[in-house]
Residue, then its C-alpha position, 0 to 999 in steps of 0.5 A: x500500500x505504501x509503495x502504491x502511494x509513493x508511486x502515485x505521489x511520484x508520478x503526480x510531479x511529472x506531467x502526463x504527455x498523453x494528457x490533453x492540453x489545457x491551453x492552445x495557441x493559434x498562430x496566423x502567419x500573414x506571409x504564408x496565409x496559414x493558421x497553425x494550432x499548437x498545444x501547451x507543449x508547442x506541438x502542432x495539432x492543426x494547420x489550415x490555409x486561410x484568407x487574409x485581410x486586404x490590408x495587413x493590420x499592425x503586427x503582431x496582434x495578440x488576443x484570447x478566444x472568448x467565444x465559439x459560435x456555431x451557425x452565427x448571425x452576421x452583423x455587418x458593419x456600416x462600412x461593410x454594408x456600404x461596400x456591399x451596396x457599392x459592389x452589388x447595388x443591394x442593401x444588407x440588413x443590420x443582421x443576417x440569419x444563419x444559412x442566408x447565402x449573404x452571411x459572411x460568417x459561415x458555419x462557425x465564428x471564433x470571437x477574440x478579445x484583442x490586446x494592445x494598440x491597433x487591435x480591431x475588436x471586430x476581427x474574428x476567425x470564421x468560415x466562409x462560403x467563398x472557397x476561392x477566397x482562401x489563400x488570398x487577401x480579400x477580407x475587411x479584417x477577419x481571417x476566413x477559413x473553409x467551413x469544414x476547417x473552421x469547424x475542425x478548429x472549433x472542435x480542437x480548441x473547444x473548452x481550452x484557454x486559447x491565445x491568438x497571435x497574428x504574425 
């Protein structure tokens, strides 16, 4: 009995490498248009191509994921609605329901609380219905992913403390 207790105490001081990580890091590489996910041991557990903003924000940007929303509503900004009208001649409503082909959020929206100067709190990581935009600089600030990729990312980081860095 004493031996079992001693072994249990000994192993409690060593991290279990098979134990799931409590915190993750998402790195968005602006040079390569890629998003990588790392566990707390800096082991890569996912990599995805992404679409980037037309204009690169001041880098680096850091933040924390504070919500993962499935089938989200989209609340386009006034500037986005104006640009959409200029491009299509159609006015966007202030909110767009999930499943509406005009909903730019796709299947998942990952909300981030950004830290530091120059961080745009409206910037998200989200899905897109515009698959041909992946790998390009096309968004008004957000990081776009294929819907199946953002759903996988959401599953990876679910219930984890996740930091985000744009490099």
